[in-house]
C-alpha positions in Angstrom: 4.7 -2.5 -13.2 6.1 0.9 -14.2 3.5 2.9 -16.1 0.7 0.4 -15.2 -2.4 1.9 -13.7 -3.4 0.0 -10.7 -6.9 0.9 -9.5 -7.6 0.4 -5.8 -9.9 -2.4 -4.8 -10.5 -0.6 -1.5 -9.6 2.7 0.0 -10.2 3.3 3.7 -9.7 6.4 5.8 -9.9 6.0 9.5 -9.2 8.0 12.6 -8.3 6.9 16.1 -7.8 9.7 18.5 -5.4 12.1 16.8 -4.1 9.5 14.3 -5.3 9.5 10.7 -4.8 6.4 8.7 -5.3 5.8 5.0 -5.1 2.2 3.6 -5.0 1.6 -0.2 -5.3 -1.9 -1.5 -5.0 -3.1 -5.1 -3.8 -6.0 -7.1 -1.5 -6.4 -10.1 -1.4 -9.9 -11.6 -0.8 -12.2 -8.7 0.3 -9.5 -6.3 -1.8 -7.8 -3.6 -0.4 -4.4 -2.7 -1.4 -2.7 0.5 -0.1 0.8 1.2 -0.7 2.4 4.6 -0.1 6.1 5.4 -0.4 7.3 9.0 -0.3 10.9 10.2 -0.8 12.3 13.7 -2.7 15.6 13.9 0.2 17.2 15.7 3.0 15.5 13.8 5.3 17.2 11.2 5.8 13.9 9.4 3.9 10.9 8.2 4.8 7.2 7.9 4.2 5.0 4.9 4.4 1.2 4.8 3.8 -1.1 1.8 3.1 -4.8 2.0 3.3 -7.0 -1.1 1.6 -10.4 -0.9 1.7 -13.2 -3.4 -1.9 -14.3 -3.9 -1.2 -16.7 -6.7 -0.2 -20.4 -6.5 3.3 -20.1 -8.1 6.4 -18.6 -6.5 7.3 -15.1 -7.8 11.0 -14.5 -8.5 12.9 -11.3 -9.3 10.6 -8.9 -7.6 12.2 -5.5 -7.2 10.9 -2.3 -5.5 12.2 1.0 -6.6 11.5 4.3 -4.9 11.5 7.4 -7.0 
């Protein structure tokens, strides 16, 4: 997937009280990728989570995630 442009299918920004949340969802082949970033208005940090879901019918083997 390195070097592949994945355009988002959806991009949502929401707020709940002092919490800001951004959810980016896109697909690459048979994978759905959902990335969530949350930031509190008084926080000095943010959290990021990524969920990868197989939306195909066949099993996916040898899936590796690398953080740069």
